[in-house]
N, C-alpha and C positions, 0 to 999 in steps of 0.2 A: 504494500500500500504506500501511498504518498506520505511524506513526513507529516507528523502531527504538529501543529503550531498553536499559538495562543488563539488565533482566529478560529481554528478548528474547534477548540474547546468551547468557545463562545457559541458556535453553531450547535454543538451538541447540547448545550444548556437549554436550548429551545424545546428539547424533548419533554413531554408532559411529566414523566415520572422523575426526571432529574432536576435537582435543585441547583446546587452550585458545583462547579468543577474548578479545582485549583491545582496547577502544576507544582512540582517540586524538583529542584536540582540541589545538589549538596557538594561541598568541597571542604577540605581541611586547609585553612589558610592561617596566616599569622596575624593575631590581633594585638594591638598595642595601645596604651594610654599613658597618662602622666604618672601612673603608679605601678605599671608593670606591663609585661607582654607574655604571650603564650600561644600555643596551638589552639585554634578556634574552629569549631564546626559552623560553617556558614551555609544557611539555607536560602535559596532563591525561590521566591514564591509570589503570590498575588493576594489581594485583600480577602478573598473567600476562605483562605487557609485558616484564618483565625477562628471562625465559627465551626468549620468542619472538624478541626482538631480540639475544640473546646478549650482554647487558651484563655488566659485572663491577665489583663494588665494591672499592674499596681500603680502605674502613673504614665502619663503621656498618651500617645495614640498608636494605632496599628498602621500598617502600610495602606496607602490610598491608591486609587486608580491612576491619579495624576503622577504618582511616584513611578508607576510601571511605564506609563506613556513617555515620561521625561527621562527615564534611566537615572532617577535621582539617587544621590549618594546619601541616603538616610538608612538608619537601621533601628531595629528593635532588638534589645539584648536581654539575656536573662540576668537574674540577680547575681549569680556567681561572676559573670563577666563584668558587671557594674562594680562589684566590690574589688575584684582582682586587677582590673585594668584602670578604672577611674579612681577607685579608693572609697567610693560611697554610692549608695543606691539612688539617692535623689540627684540624678545626673542628666535629666532630660535637657537637651540643648547643648550639652557638652559634646566634645568630639573624641572619637577614637580612630585609629587607622587600621584598615584591613589590607594586608599586603602593601603597606605604605601609602594607601589611598585614604584620604580623610573622609570619614562618614560622620554625619550629625546624628546623635542619639534622639530618636523621635519618641521612643517609649521603652519602658522596662517591664518585663513580665513578672507576675507574681510567682512565687515558688511553691505555693500551697494549693494550686488548683488540682482538681482530681482528673488528670488526663494522662494518657499513656505517654504522650510526648514528654511531659515533665519527669515521669518515672525513668525514661530511657536517657534523658540528658542531665539528670541531677549531678551536680558537682563538676560539670564541664563548662567550658566557655562556649556560649552559643549566641549567634547573631542571625536575625532574619532580615534580608534585604530584598529589594525588588528583583524579580526574576530576570528582568532585562539588564539590571546592573551586574548581577553575578555572571551573566554570559560575557559581558565586556571585561570583567575582572579576572575570571578564571581562565586557565590555559587548557582545561579539559572539558568545560561545559559547552554544549552545543545549543543552537537556537531551537532545534527541533525538540519536541516534548517526548520524553521517554518514561516519565512517571508522573501520575496525577491522582488526586483524591476527589471523590464524588460524594455528594450528600443527596438525600432523597428530597423531592419536592413535598410541600405540605399536603397531607392526606395520603401519602405513600410511605411504604416501609423501606428499610435499607435493602431488603431482598428485592423489592420492586426496582429500585435504582440499579442494583447489581445486574439484574436480568436485562434492563434496558441498555446499560453500557456494554454488556456482553454481546447483545444483538448488534449494536453499532460497530463494535470491534470485529465481530465475525464477518460482517458485510464488508468492512474496510480491508480486512486481510484475507478476503476471498475464502472464507470458511476454514482458514488454517488456524486451528485452536492452539497450536504450538507457538504461534507468533507473539502471543501475549498471555498474561496471567491476571486474574482478578481475584482479590481476596477481601474479606470483610473484617472490619475492626471488631465486630461483635465476637468473633472467635478469640481474638487476642484479649478482649475485655473479660470474657468468660474464663480464660486461662489465668489471667491475673487475679480474678476473684477467687478462683480455686486455690491459688497459691496463698493468698491472704487468709482464707479460711483455714488452711492447713497450719499456717504459722500461728494463728489465734488459738487453735486447738492445742498445738504443741506447747505454746507459752502457758496456756491454762493448765496443762498437765504438769508442767514444771512447778507452777505456783502451788498446785494441790500437793505435790510431793513435799515441797518445803513446809507446808502447814503440818503435814503428818510428822515429819522429822521434828518440827518444833514441839509438837504435842508430846512426842515420846521423851524429848529432852526435859520437858517440864515434869 
């Protein structure tokens, strides 16, 4: 099939069961600020990514459509990046450099939101920048879209959206189901829930044993 672009994703969002589609590219680059530097995971994406991933800002704003259109050098960083690079969390309007290119901090993410993204990036330096800006900054990123996230339209389920995007991709890749893969975050969330439950049960068991030992001691 022809390369998938941002315009392609906008066309697919017109499908009834699909709500928002947001692309993602990722690269490991060097982040630096007035208080430090380090390896930083930089995500290039679009405004819809925020809601799809269930992110939450502690201050500032998320990426806007105009940031994407203008290839703006703005970023939204996590709390760890704010503390280690800038020195403090209240740093909206300050600047950091990503691979020696200055970026203005537009927002700082909260670190206590209940999302898989936060679980997987905890303790690491993370920045979200416009998709178009990372294409210009990275030596490996390409303008064609190879990974994207989809949400369901109001009144439809995740399964409905998954079926709709699968149909679109099957048509685009001429029924070659090996040309792409589609997975649901519901599966990941259920797995994380199971792990959390197991840990709770384990910790509860340890607490019970402690109480018994204490009782014998008395």
